[in-house]
A tleap script that builds the chain and sets N, CA, C and O, in Angstrom:
source leaprc.protein.ff14SB
mol = sequence {
  NMET ASN PHE PHE LYS GLN THR MET ASP VAL
  ALA THR SER GLU PHE ASP PRO LYS VAL LEU
  GLU VAL PHE THR ARG TYR SER TRP PRO GLY
  ASN ILE ARG GLU LEU ARG ASN ILE ILE GLU
  ARG MET LEU VAL LEU HIE GLY LYS ASP ARG
  THR ILE ARG SER GLU PHE LEU PRO GLU GLU
  PHE ALA PRO ALA ALA ARG PRO ASP GLY PRO
  ASP ILE GLN THR SER SER ARG THR LEU GLU
  SER ALA VAL SER SER TYR GLU ARG LYS LEU
  ILE GLU LYS ALA LEU ARG ASP ALA ASN GLY
  ILE ARG SER ARG ALA ALA ALA ALA LEU GLY
  THR THR ARG ARG ILE LEU ASN TYR ARG ILE
  GLU LYS LEU GLN ILE GLN ALA SER PRO ASP
  ASP GLN GLN PRO MET CARG
}
set mol.1.N position { 133.932 320.869 56.839 }
set mol.1.CA position { 133.980 320.252 58.149 }
set mol.1.C position { 132.768 320.670 58.980 }
set mol.1.O position { 132.356 319.931 59.874 }
set mol.2.N position { 132.197 321.828 58.708 }
set mol.2.CA position { 131.045 322.283 59.483 }
set mol.2.C position { 129.864 321.330 59.373 }
set mol.2.O position { 129.152 321.098 60.350 }
set mol.3.N position { 129.656 320.773 58.168 }
set mol.3.CA position { 128.569 319.812 57.981 }
set mol.3.C position { 128.713 318.645 58.953 }
set mol.3.O position { 127.741 318.254 59.599 }
set mol.4.N position { 129.905 318.093 59.060 }
set mol.4.CA position { 130.146 316.955 59.935 }
set mol.4.C position { 130.005 317.349 61.411 }
set mol.4.O position { 129.473 316.581 62.213 }
set mol.5.N position { 130.477 318.536 61.762 }
set mol.5.CA position { 130.379 318.983 63.153 }
set mol.5.C position { 128.925 319.118 63.567 }
set mol.5.O position { 128.565 318.775 64.693 }
set mol.6.N position { 128.081 319.619 62.663 }
set mol.6.CA position { 126.678 319.815 62.993 }
set mol.6.C position { 125.921 318.494 63.061 }
set mol.6.O position { 125.094 318.305 63.953 }
set mol.7.N position { 126.191 317.581 62.134 }
set mol.7.CA position { 125.406 316.345 62.071 }
set mol.7.C position { 125.945 315.231 62.955 }
set mol.7.O position { 125.190 314.336 63.335 }
set mol.8.N position { 127.225 315.260 63.293 }
set mol.8.CA position { 127.811 314.151 64.041 }
set mol.8.C position { 128.270 314.514 65.446 }
set mol.8.O position { 128.700 313.632 66.189 }
set mol.9.N position { 128.193 315.779 65.832 }
set mol.9.CA position { 128.606 316.205 67.166 }
set mol.9.C position { 130.043 315.763 67.477 }
set mol.9.O position { 130.283 314.991 68.405 }
set mol.10.N position { 130.981 316.267 66.685 }
set mol.10.CA position { 132.390 315.931 66.862 }
set mol.10.C position { 133.183 317.172 67.241 }
set mol.10.O position { 132.753 318.299 66.997 }
set mol.11.N position { 134.348 316.949 67.842 }
set mol.11.CA position { 135.223 318.052 68.232 }
set mol.11.C position { 136.236 318.377 67.137 }
set mol.11.O position { 136.909 319.406 67.206 }
set mol.12.N position { 136.348 317.523 66.141 }
set mol.12.CA position { 137.342 317.695 65.077 }
set mol.12.C position { 137.047 318.957 64.283 }
set mol.12.O position { 135.907 319.225 63.903 }
set mol.13.N position { 138.118 319.736 64.040 }
set mol.13.CA position { 137.914 320.971 63.288 }
set mol.13.C position { 138.924 321.174 62.166 }
set mol.13.O position { 138.825 322.141 61.411 }
set mol.14.N position { 139.904 320.263 62.050 }
set mol.14.CA position { 140.899 320.449 60.999 }
set mol.14.C position { 141.531 319.124 60.588 }
set mol.14.O position { 141.424 318.114 61.283 }
set mol.15.N position { 142.203 319.167 59.421 }
set mol.15.CA position { 142.941 318.025 58.910 }
set mol.15.C position { 144.435 318.298 59.036 }
set mol.15.O position { 144.886 319.424 58.828 }
set mol.16.N position { 145.185 317.284 59.372 }
set mol.16.CA position { 146.637 317.368 59.337 }
set mol.16.C position { 147.045 317.556 57.871 }
set mol.16.O position { 146.433 316.943 56.996 }
set mol.17.N position { 148.057 318.382 57.571 }
set mol.17.CA position { 148.482 318.584 56.180 }
set mol.17.C position { 148.846 317.277 55.456 }
set mol.17.O position { 148.666 317.174 54.242 }
set mol.18.N position { 149.356 316.282 56.192 }
set mol.18.CA position { 149.682 314.993 55.567 }
set mol.18.C position { 148.419 314.300 55.050 }
set mol.18.O position { 148.450 313.657 54.001 }
set mol.19.N position { 147.329 314.427 55.768 }
set mol.19.CA position { 146.066 313.831 55.342 }
set mol.19.C position { 145.597 314.501 54.057 }
set mol.19.O position { 145.179 313.830 53.114 }
set mol.20.N position { 145.669 315.815 54.027 }
set mol.20.CA position { 145.261 316.541 52.820 }
set mol.20.C position { 146.126 316.155 51.624 }
set mol.20.O position { 145.630 316.064 50.501 }
set mol.21.N position { 147.411 315.930 51.860 }
set mol.21.CA position { 148.309 315.503 50.781 }
set mol.21.C position { 147.903 314.124 50.260 }
set mol.21.O position { 147.875 313.899 49.050 }
set mol.22.N position { 147.593 313.212 51.165 }
set mol.22.CA position { 147.149 311.868 50.761 }
set mol.22.C position { 145.850 311.964 49.984 }
set mol.22.O position { 145.704 311.320 48.945 }
set mol.23.N position { 144.909 312.754 50.465 }
set mol.23.CA position { 143.631 312.927 49.773 }
set mol.23.C position { 143.838 313.507 48.374 }
set mol.23.O position { 143.149 313.118 47.431 }
set mol.24.N position { 144.776 314.426 48.241 }
set mol.24.CA position { 145.042 315.052 46.951 }
set mol.24.C position { 145.624 314.050 45.954 }
set mol.24.O position { 145.292 314.089 44.769 }
set mol.25.N position { 146.489 313.157 46.429 }
set mol.25.CA position { 147.140 312.183 45.543 }
set mol.25.C position { 146.242 311.006 45.179 }
set mol.25.O position { 146.481 310.345 44.168 }
set mol.26.N position { 145.221 310.730 45.976 }
set mol.26.CA position { 144.360 309.567 45.767 }
set mol.26.C position { 143.459 309.782 44.546 }
set mol.26.O position { 143.013 310.902 44.299 }
set mol.27.N position { 143.190 308.719 43.783 }
set mol.27.CA position { 142.417 308.855 42.530 }
set mol.27.C position { 140.908 308.967 42.739 }
set mol.27.O position { 140.209 309.395 41.820 }
set mol.28.N position { 140.381 308.605 43.895 }
set mol.28.CA position { 138.964 308.686 44.248 }
set mol.28.C position { 138.053 307.993 43.234 }
set mol.28.O position { 137.245 308.646 42.574 }
set mol.29.N position { 138.184 306.676 43.112 }
set mol.29.CA position { 137.309 305.961 42.183 }
set mol.29.C position { 135.831 306.042 42.564 }
set mol.29.O position { 134.962 305.899 41.703 }
set mol.30.N position { 135.543 306.268 43.837 }
set mol.30.CA position { 134.151 306.395 44.288 }
set mol.30.C position { 133.667 307.825 44.302 }
set mol.30.O position { 132.556 308.100 44.754 }
set mol.31.N position { 134.494 308.754 43.806 }
set mol.31.CA position { 134.150 310.164 43.719 }
set mol.31.C position { 133.892 310.764 45.095 }
set mol.31.O position { 134.460 310.299 46.082 }
set mol.32.N position { 133.054 311.778 45.179 }
set mol.32.CA position { 132.860 312.529 46.419 }
set mol.32.C position { 132.198 311.674 47.493 }
set mol.32.O position { 132.422 311.908 48.680 }
set mol.33.N position { 131.395 310.697 47.110 }
set mol.33.CA position { 130.754 309.828 48.101 }
set mol.33.C position { 131.796 309.032 48.879 }
set mol.33.O position { 131.667 308.835 50.087 }
set mol.34.N position { 132.822 308.581 48.175 }
set mol.34.CA position { 133.879 307.835 48.847 }
set mol.34.C position { 134.612 308.727 49.842 }
set mol.34.O position { 134.886 308.306 50.965 }
set mol.35.N position { 134.930 309.952 49.441 }
set mol.35.CA position { 135.589 310.894 50.343 }
set mol.35.C position { 134.727 311.141 51.582 }
set mol.35.O position { 135.232 311.119 52.705 }
set mol.36.N position { 133.450 311.373 51.382 }
set mol.36.CA position { 132.548 311.629 52.506 }
set mol.36.C position { 132.488 310.420 53.447 }
set mol.36.O position { 132.526 310.580 54.667 }
set mol.37.N position { 132.394 309.221 52.883 }
set mol.37.CA position { 132.338 308.015 53.710 }
set mol.37.C position { 133.615 307.828 54.521 }
set mol.37.O position { 133.561 307.424 55.683 }
set mol.38.N position { 134.749 308.115 53.922 }
set mol.38.CA position { 136.022 307.959 54.624 }
set mol.38.C position { 136.124 308.972 55.760 }
set mol.38.O position { 136.560 308.628 56.858 }
set mol.39.N position { 135.733 310.197 55.508 }
set mol.39.CA position { 135.766 311.215 56.564 }
set mol.39.C position { 134.813 310.825 57.692 }
set mol.39.O position { 135.169 310.934 58.866 }
set mol.40.N position { 133.611 310.372 57.350 }
set mol.40.CA position { 132.662 309.953 58.376 }
set mol.40.C position { 133.226 308.795 59.199 }
set mol.40.O position { 133.082 308.775 60.421 }
set mol.41.N position { 133.864 307.836 58.537 }
set mol.41.CA position { 134.444 306.687 59.234 }
set mol.41.C position { 135.511 307.142 60.236 }
set mol.41.O position { 135.551 306.662 61.369 }
set mol.42.N position { 136.373 308.069 59.810 }
set mol.42.CA position { 137.412 308.566 60.712 }
set mol.42.C position { 136.803 309.329 61.881 }
set mol.42.O position { 137.291 309.235 63.007 }
set mol.43.N position { 135.747 310.080 61.621 }
set mol.43.CA position { 135.110 310.849 62.690 }
set mol.43.C position { 134.371 309.960 63.682 }
set mol.43.O position { 134.325 310.271 64.872 }
set mol.44.N position { 133.795 308.864 63.211 }
set mol.44.CA position { 133.126 307.943 64.130 }
set mol.44.C position { 134.132 307.408 65.143 }
set mol.44.O position { 133.834 307.305 66.333 }
set mol.45.N position { 135.315 307.071 64.665 }
set mol.45.CA position { 136.326 306.491 65.545 }
set mol.45.C position { 137.169 307.526 66.283 }
set mol.45.O position { 137.630 307.268 67.395 }
set mol.46.N position { 137.374 308.693 65.676 }
set mol.46.CA position { 138.327 309.660 66.238 }
set mol.46.C position { 137.746 311.066 66.340 }
set mol.46.O position { 138.498 312.041 66.363 }
set mol.47.N position { 136.426 311.188 66.401 }
set mol.47.CA position { 135.777 312.498 66.409 }
set mol.47.C position { 136.045 313.340 67.641 }
set mol.47.O position { 135.731 314.530 67.659 }
set mol.48.N position { 136.622 312.738 68.671 }
set mol.48.CA position { 136.936 313.512 69.874 }
set mol.48.C position { 138.264 314.251 69.734 }
set mol.48.O position { 138.546 315.175 70.498 }
set mol.49.N position { 139.079 313.847 68.759 }
set mol.49.CA position { 140.347 314.528 68.509 }
set mol.49.C position { 140.080 315.823 67.738 }
set mol.49.O position { 139.157 315.884 66.925 }
set mol.50.N position { 140.871 316.836 67.987 }
set mol.50.CA position { 140.697 318.120 67.313 }
set mol.50.C position { 141.119 318.051 65.846 }
set mol.50.O position { 140.534 318.718 64.993 }
set mol.51.N position { 142.144 317.237 65.559 }
set mol.51.CA position { 142.715 317.154 64.219 }
set mol.51.C position { 142.639 315.729 63.689 }
set mol.51.O position { 142.929 314.772 64.408 }
set mol.52.N position { 142.248 315.596 62.426 }
set mol.52.CA position { 142.298 314.287 61.770 }
set mol.52.C position { 143.734 314.074 61.308 }
set mol.52.O position { 144.240 314.799 60.451 }
set mol.53.N position { 144.385 313.058 61.895 }
set mol.53.CA position { 145.795 312.789 61.600 }
set mol.53.C position { 145.937 311.628 60.627 }
set mol.53.O position { 144.995 310.864 60.419 }
set mol.54.N position { 147.108 311.500 60.038 }
set mol.54.CA position { 147.339 310.483 59.011 }
set mol.54.C position { 147.175 309.064 59.538 }
set mol.54.O position { 146.810 308.173 58.771 }
set mol.55.N position { 147.433 308.825 60.816 }
set mol.55.CA position { 147.261 307.466 61.343 }
set mol.55.C position { 145.794 307.058 61.437 }
set mol.55.O position { 145.500 305.887 61.679 }
set mol.56.N position { 144.871 307.997 61.251 }
set mol.56.CA position { 143.446 307.683 61.249 }
set mol.56.C position { 142.967 307.198 59.880 }
set mol.56.O position { 141.854 306.686 59.757 }
set mol.57.N position { 143.797 307.357 58.859 }
set mol.57.CA position { 143.396 306.982 57.505 }
set mol.57.C position { 143.124 305.482 57.404 }
set mol.57.O position { 143.831 304.685 58.020 }
set mol.58.N position { 142.117 305.092 56.641 }
set mol.58.CA position { 141.821 303.673 56.460 }
set mol.58.C position { 142.933 302.948 55.704 }
set mol.58.O position { 143.801 303.569 55.092 }
set mol.59.N position { 142.882 301.638 55.764 }
set mol.59.CA position { 143.893 300.768 55.164 }
set mol.59.C position { 144.156 301.041 53.686 }
set mol.59.O position { 145.303 300.972 53.245 }
set mol.60.N position { 143.122 301.348 52.918 }
set mol.60.CA position { 143.307 301.481 51.472 }
set mol.60.C position { 144.273 302.595 51.073 }
set mol.60.O position { 144.711 302.647 49.924 }
set mol.61.N position { 144.608 303.480 52.003 }
set mol.61.CA position { 145.521 304.565 51.677 }
set mol.61.C position { 146.985 304.192 51.838 }
set mol.61.O position { 147.837 304.790 51.182 }
set mol.62.N position { 147.305 303.234 52.679 }
set mol.62.CA position { 148.708 302.857 52.859 }
set mol.62.C position { 148.836 301.469 53.474 }
set mol.62.O position { 149.454 301.333 54.531 }
set mol.63.N position { 148.275 300.429 52.850 }
set mol.63.CA position { 148.327 299.110 53.481 }
set mol.63.C position { 149.742 298.578 53.648 }
set mol.63.O position { 150.012 297.880 54.626 }
set mol.64.N position { 150.642 298.876 52.744 }
set mol.64.CA position { 152.007 298.344 52.837 }
set mol.64.C position { 152.802 299.023 53.948 }
set mol.64.O position { 153.745 298.435 54.476 }
set mol.65.N position { 152.434 300.251 54.308 }
set mol.65.CA position { 153.169 300.998 55.323 }
set mol.65.C position { 152.701 300.675 56.729 }
set mol.65.O position { 153.332 301.092 57.701 }
set mol.66.N position { 151.617 299.946 56.853 }
set mol.66.CA position { 151.065 299.642 58.168 }
set mol.66.C position { 151.548 298.276 58.641 }
set mol.66.O position { 151.643 297.344 57.842 }
set mol.67.N position { 151.855 298.148 59.934 }
set mol.67.CA position { 152.333 296.866 60.441 }
set mol.67.C position { 151.312 295.744 60.327 }
set mol.67.O position { 151.695 294.576 60.255 }
set mol.68.N position { 150.016 296.070 60.309 }
set mol.68.CA position { 149.008 295.025 60.203 }
set mol.68.C position { 148.482 294.878 58.781 }
set mol.68.O position { 147.412 294.310 58.559 }
set mol.69.N position { 149.240 295.392 57.824 }
set mol.69.CA position { 148.871 295.294 56.420 }
set mol.69.C position { 148.968 293.865 55.916 }
set mol.69.O position { 149.418 292.982 56.646 }
set mol.70.N position { 148.555 293.624 54.683 }
set mol.70.CA position { 148.528 292.262 54.172 }
set mol.70.C position { 149.919 291.666 54.015 }
set mol.70.O position { 150.882 292.365 53.701 }
set mol.71.N position { 150.002 290.371 54.240 }
set mol.71.CA position { 151.258 289.646 54.085 }
set mol.71.C position { 151.276 289.022 52.702 }
set mol.71.O position { 150.819 287.893 52.525 }
set mol.72.N position { 151.799 289.744 51.717 }
set mol.72.CA position { 151.786 289.240 50.348 }
set mol.72.C position { 153.029 288.424 50.022 }
set mol.72.O position { 153.149 287.916 48.907 }
set mol.73.N position { 153.945 288.288 50.956 }
set mol.73.CA position { 155.162 287.524 50.720 }
set mol.73.C position { 154.930 286.020 50.833 }
set mol.73.O position { 155.742 285.238 50.338 }
set mol.74.N position { 153.859 285.606 51.461 }
set mol.74.CA position { 153.607 284.201 51.696 }
set mol.74.C position { 153.043 283.569 50.435 }
set mol.74.O position { 151.865 283.752 50.125 }
set mol.75.N position { 153.869 282.828 49.701 }
set mol.75.CA position { 153.445 282.270 48.428 }
set mol.75.C position { 152.651 280.981 48.571 }
set mol.75.O position { 152.012 280.556 47.609 }
set mol.76.N position { 152.668 280.341 49.745 }
set mol.76.CA position { 151.965 279.071 49.914 }
set mol.76.C position { 150.490 279.265 50.231 }
set mol.76.O position { 149.765 278.279 50.363 }
set mol.77.N position { 150.032 280.476 50.353 }
set mol.77.CA position { 148.641 280.755 50.677 }
set mol.77.C position { 147.769 280.738 49.435 }
set mol.77.O position { 148.201 281.102 48.341 }
set mol.78.N position { 146.530 280.306 49.632 }
set mol.78.CA position { 145.552 280.444 48.563 }
set mol.78.C position { 144.965 281.847 48.642 }
set mol.78.O position { 145.103 282.532 49.655 }
set mol.79.N position { 144.318 282.261 47.581 }
set mol.79.CA position { 143.682 283.575 47.575 }
set mol.79.C position { 142.636 283.653 48.690 }
set mol.79.O position { 142.559 284.650 49.408 }
set mol.80.N position { 141.841 282.603 48.829 }
set mol.80.CA position { 140.788 282.604 49.848 }
set mol.80.C position { 141.354 282.741 51.261 }
set mol.80.O position { 140.815 283.496 52.070 }
set mol.81.N position { 142.439 282.017 51.565 }
set mol.81.CA position { 142.996 282.114 52.921 }
set mol.81.C position { 143.656 283.466 53.152 }
set mol.81.O position { 143.602 283.997 54.262 }
set mol.82.N position { 144.277 284.029 52.120 }
set mol.82.CA position { 144.892 285.348 52.273 }
set mol.82.C position { 143.831 286.423 52.506 }
set mol.82.O position { 144.001 287.297 53.356 }
set mol.83.N position { 142.738 286.353 51.750 }
set mol.83.CA position { 141.655 287.328 51.906 }
set mol.83.C position { 141.006 287.180 53.285 }
set mol.83.O position { 140.723 288.177 53.949 }
set mol.84.N position { 140.774 285.941 53.712 }
set mol.84.CA position { 140.174 285.711 55.031 }
set mol.84.C position { 141.072 286.236 56.144 }
set mol.84.O position { 140.590 286.833 57.106 }
set mol.85.N position { 142.371 286.014 56.011 }
set mol.85.CA position { 143.316 286.484 57.013 }
set mol.85.C position { 143.311 288.013 57.097 }
set mol.85.O position { 143.291 288.588 58.185 }
set mol.86.N position { 143.329 288.648 55.944 }
set mol.86.CA position { 143.332 290.104 55.914 }
set mol.86.C position { 142.007 290.659 56.455 }
set mol.86.O position { 142.001 291.633 57.209 }
set mol.87.N position { 140.896 290.040 56.070 }
set mol.87.CA position { 139.584 290.467 56.560 }
set mol.87.C position { 139.511 290.324 58.077 }
set mol.87.O position { 138.978 291.200 58.758 }
set mol.88.N position { 140.041 289.232 58.605 }
set mol.88.CA position { 140.072 289.008 60.052 }
set mol.88.C position { 140.835 290.138 60.740 }
set mol.88.O position { 140.370 290.678 61.744 }
set mol.89.N position { 142.012 290.501 60.204 }
set mol.89.CA position { 142.813 291.577 60.805 }
set mol.89.C position { 142.057 292.902 60.788 }
set mol.89.O position { 142.063 293.641 61.773 }
set mol.90.N position { 141.405 293.199 59.661 }
set mol.90.CA position { 140.645 294.452 59.566 }
set mol.90.C position { 139.514 294.493 60.595 }
set mol.90.O position { 139.322 295.503 61.272 }
set mol.91.N position { 138.773 293.402 60.708 }
set mol.91.CA position { 137.647 293.355 61.641 }
set mol.91.C position { 138.134 293.431 63.079 }
set mol.91.O position { 137.572 294.174 63.882 }
set mol.92.N position { 139.168 292.675 63.413 }
set mol.92.CA position { 139.692 292.708 64.782 }
set mol.92.C position { 140.188 294.099 65.152 }
set mol.92.O position { 139.962 294.562 66.270 }
set mol.93.N position { 140.865 294.771 64.218 }
set mol.93.CA position { 141.360 296.126 64.479 }
set mol.93.C position { 140.194 297.104 64.645 }
set mol.93.O position { 140.207 297.947 65.543 }
set mol.94.N position { 139.192 296.987 63.781 }
set mol.94.CA position { 138.030 297.875 63.877 }
set mol.94.C position { 137.305 297.672 65.208 }
set mol.94.O position { 136.860 298.637 65.830 }
set mol.95.N position { 137.189 296.425 65.639 }
set mol.95.CA position { 136.549 296.151 66.933 }
set mol.95.C position { 137.362 296.723 68.092 }
set mol.95.O position { 136.797 297.277 69.035 }
set mol.96.N position { 138.688 296.591 68.022 }
set mol.96.CA position { 139.541 297.176 69.068 }
set mol.96.C position { 139.389 298.688 69.092 }
set mol.96.O position { 139.201 299.285 70.152 }
set mol.97.N position { 139.471 299.311 67.907 }
set mol.97.CA position { 139.371 300.773 67.813 }
set mol.97.C position { 138.017 301.284 68.294 }
set mol.97.O position { 137.917 302.397 68.810 }
set mol.98.N position { 136.968 300.465 68.123 }
set mol.98.CA position { 135.621 300.863 68.522 }
set mol.98.C position { 135.261 300.356 69.917 }
set mol.98.O position { 134.095 300.382 70.310 }
set mol.99.N position { 136.265 299.896 70.660 }
set mol.99.CA position { 136.043 299.384 72.021 }
set mol.99.C position { 134.981 298.284 72.066 }
set mol.99.O position { 134.206 298.197 73.018 }
set mol.100.N position { 134.955 297.451 71.033 }
set mol.100.CA position { 134.032 296.325 70.996 }
set mol.100.C position { 132.618 296.665 70.574 }
set mol.100.O position { 131.767 295.778 70.512 }
set mol.101.N position { 132.347 297.924 70.284 }
set mol.101.CA position { 130.996 298.328 69.875 }
set mol.101.C position { 130.854 298.034 68.383 }
set mol.101.O position { 131.434 298.715 67.537 }
set mol.102.N position { 130.074 297.009 68.090 }
set mol.102.CA position { 130.001 296.500 66.721 }
set mol.102.C position { 129.415 297.496 65.727 }
set mol.102.O position { 129.846 297.529 64.575 }
set mol.103.N position { 128.459 298.295 66.134 }
set mol.103.CA position { 127.890 299.273 65.203 }
set mol.103.C position { 128.937 300.310 64.802 }
set mol.103.O position { 128.964 300.749 63.652 }
set mol.104.N position { 129.800 300.704 65.745 }
set mol.104.CA position { 130.886 301.645 65.410 }
set mol.104.C position { 131.924 300.978 64.509 }
set mol.104.O position { 132.409 301.584 63.554 }
set mol.105.N position { 132.257 299.734 64.820 }
set mol.105.CA position { 133.228 299.011 63.993 }
set mol.105.C position { 132.683 298.844 62.583 }
set mol.105.O position { 133.422 299.000 61.611 }
set mol.106.N position { 131.404 298.530 62.462 }
set mol.106.CA position { 130.782 298.375 61.150 }
set mol.106.C position { 130.837 299.688 60.371 }
set mol.106.O position { 131.158 299.696 59.183 }
set mol.107.N position { 130.525 300.791 61.039 }
set mol.107.CA position { 130.579 302.102 60.375 }
set mol.107.C position { 131.992 302.417 59.915 }
set mol.107.O position { 132.184 302.947 58.821 }
set mol.108.N position { 132.977 302.100 60.736 }
set mol.108.CA position { 134.370 302.364 60.367 }
set mol.108.C position { 134.792 301.528 59.161 }
set mol.108.O position { 135.626 301.955 58.363 }
set mol.109.N position { 134.220 300.353 59.037 }
set mol.109.CA position { 134.540 299.479 57.916 }
set mol.109.C position { 133.657 299.745 56.702 }
set mol.109.O position { 133.832 299.125 55.653 }
set mol.110.N position { 132.716 300.660 56.846 }
set mol.110.CA position { 131.840 300.996 55.722 }
set mol.110.C position { 130.822 299.910 55.415 }
set mol.110.O position { 130.479 299.691 54.254 }
set mol.111.N position { 130.338 299.228 56.447 }
set mol.111.CA position { 129.365 298.160 56.265 }
set mol.111.C position { 128.300 298.277 57.337 }
set mol.111.O position { 128.297 299.232 58.114 }
set mol.112.N position { 127.400 297.315 57.380 }
set mol.112.CA position { 126.345 297.322 58.397 }
set mol.112.C position { 126.731 296.384 59.533 }
set mol.112.O position { 127.609 295.535 59.381 }
set mol.113.N position { 126.068 296.545 60.667 }
set mol.113.CA position { 126.333 295.670 61.806 }
set mol.113.C position { 125.932 294.239 61.478 }
set mol.113.O position { 126.602 293.299 61.906 }
set mol.114.N position { 124.854 294.060 60.729 }
set mol.114.CA position { 124.397 292.727 60.347 }
set mol.114.C position { 125.461 292.006 59.524 }
set mol.114.O position { 125.752 290.837 59.776 }
set mol.115.N position { 126.036 292.689 58.553 }
set mol.115.CA position { 127.083 292.075 57.723 }
set mol.115.C position { 128.335 291.821 58.550 }
set mol.115.O position { 128.980 290.784 58.399 }
set mol.116.N position { 128.681 292.762 59.422 }
set mol.116.CA position { 129.840 292.563 60.290 }
set mol.116.C position { 129.641 291.334 61.175 }
set mol.116.O position { 130.558 290.525 61.322 }
set mol.117.N position { 128.460 291.185 61.762 }
set mol.117.CA position { 128.177 290.014 62.596 }
set mol.117.C position { 128.289 288.718 61.792 }
set mol.117.O position { 128.821 287.722 62.282 }
set mol.118.N position { 127.789 288.737 60.564 }
set mol.118.CA position { 127.899 287.562 59.694 }
set mol.118.C position { 129.366 287.197 59.476 }
set mol.118.O position { 129.741 286.028 59.572 }
set mol.119.N position { 130.187 288.194 59.185 }
set mol.119.CA position { 131.607 287.927 58.922 }
set mol.119.C position { 132.346 287.487 60.183 }
set mol.119.O position { 133.246 286.650 60.114 }
set mol.120.N position { 131.973 288.042 61.328 }
set mol.120.CA position { 132.576 287.613 62.594 }
set mol.120.C position { 132.287 286.132 62.822 }
set mol.120.O position { 133.174 285.372 63.211 }
set mol.121.N position { 131.039 285.729 62.578 }
set mol.121.CA position { 130.685 284.314 62.723 }
set mol.121.C position { 131.406 283.449 61.693 }
set mol.121.O position { 131.938 282.390 62.026 }
set mol.122.N position { 131.420 283.902 60.448 }
set mol.122.CA position { 132.053 283.146 59.364 }
set mol.122.C position { 133.537 282.917 59.644 }
set mol.122.O position { 134.058 281.826 59.415 }
set mol.123.N position { 134.209 283.949 60.139 }
set mol.123.CA position { 135.646 283.862 60.403 }
set mol.123.C position { 135.939 283.340 61.809 }
set mol.123.O position { 137.100 283.176 62.182 }
set mol.124.N position { 134.902 283.081 62.577 }
set mol.124.CA position { 135.012 282.572 63.942 }
set mol.124.C position { 135.913 283.456 64.807 }
set mol.124.O position { 136.800 282.981 65.516 }
set mol.125.N position { 135.646 284.755 64.719 }
set mol.125.CA position { 136.392 285.722 65.535 }
set mol.125.C position { 135.806 285.685 66.934 }
set mol.125.O position { 134.604 285.872 67.121 }
set mol.126.N position { 136.660 285.442 67.910 }
set mol.126.CA position { 136.216 285.348 69.299 }
set mol.126.C position { 136.128 286.735 69.914 }
set mol.126.O position { 137.004 287.574 69.701 }
set mol.127.N position { 135.078 286.972 70.670 }
set mol.127.CA position { 134.925 288.243 71.371 }
set mol.127.C position { 135.878 288.253 72.556 }
set mol.127.O position { 136.010 287.262 73.274 }
set mol.128.N position { 136.534 289.377 72.748 }
set mol.128.CA position { 137.399 289.531 73.913 }
set mol.128.C position { 136.523 289.728 75.140 }
set mol.128.O position { 135.331 289.999 74.994 }
set mol.129.N position { 137.080 289.600 76.362 }
set mol.129.CA position { 136.261 289.815 77.570 }
set mol.129.C position { 135.585 291.181 77.592 }
set mol.129.O position { 134.499 291.329 78.152 }
set mol.130.N position { 136.222 292.178 76.983 }
set mol.130.CA position { 135.639 293.518 76.951 }
set mol.130.C position { 134.422 293.588 76.040 }
set mol.130.O position { 133.591 294.485 76.177 }
set mol.131.N position { 134.313 292.620 75.089 }
set mol.131.CA position { 133.223 292.636 74.106 }
set mol.131.C position { 131.981 291.919 74.613 }
set mol.131.O position { 131.028 291.757 73.851 }
set mol.132.N position { 131.954 291.489 75.849 }
set mol.132.CA position { 130.834 290.704 76.355 }
set mol.132.C position { 129.635 291.551 76.728 }
set mol.132.O position { 128.660 291.032 77.273 }
set mol.133.N position { 129.685 292.841 76.447 }
set mol.133.CA position { 128.550 293.699 76.715 }
set mol.133.C position { 127.467 293.486 75.655 }
set mol.133.O position { 127.764 292.935 74.595 }
set mol.134.N position { 126.228 293.902 75.903 }
set mol.134.CA position { 125.167 293.724 74.905 }
set mol.134.C position { 125.515 294.449 73.616 }
set mol.134.O position { 126.147 295.505 73.641 }
set mol.135.N position { 125.097 293.873 72.475 }
set mol.135.CA position { 125.365 294.500 71.183 }
set mol.135.C position { 124.576 295.798 71.058 }
set mol.135.O position { 123.435 295.895 71.511 }
set mol.136.N position { 125.205 296.795 70.433 }
set mol.136.CA position { 124.546 298.090 70.227 }
set mol.136.C position { 124.407 298.345 68.760 }
set mol.136.O position { 123.878 299.382 68.361 }
savepdb mol mol.pdb
quit
């Protein structure tokens, strides 16, 4: 955690035991780079909190347990519409969590601001009144 505190200027100093349990059970297909990216993403959004809590974990750790998780019960959907719907929810949530700051939302999603902007346009996601500030 010291590495992150020095390079990112965060107040976070510990993990909730539930987070450590989730990390231990996860298979880590991306190896240590994936772990580092996930921790950085949580710190970008929640670095002012002292403890990284389980509700800060990204979707891939518990999509079925989250209220905004994918709706796989709808059998009349095509794969493309289901993926677009889920992508829209992820982007909208990331923008809300980042207070409309697209560079922070992009970092939380593990992408670039340019790609995030492309997807916002593609999915025709409307900016809320709070998002009318200049892009950062």
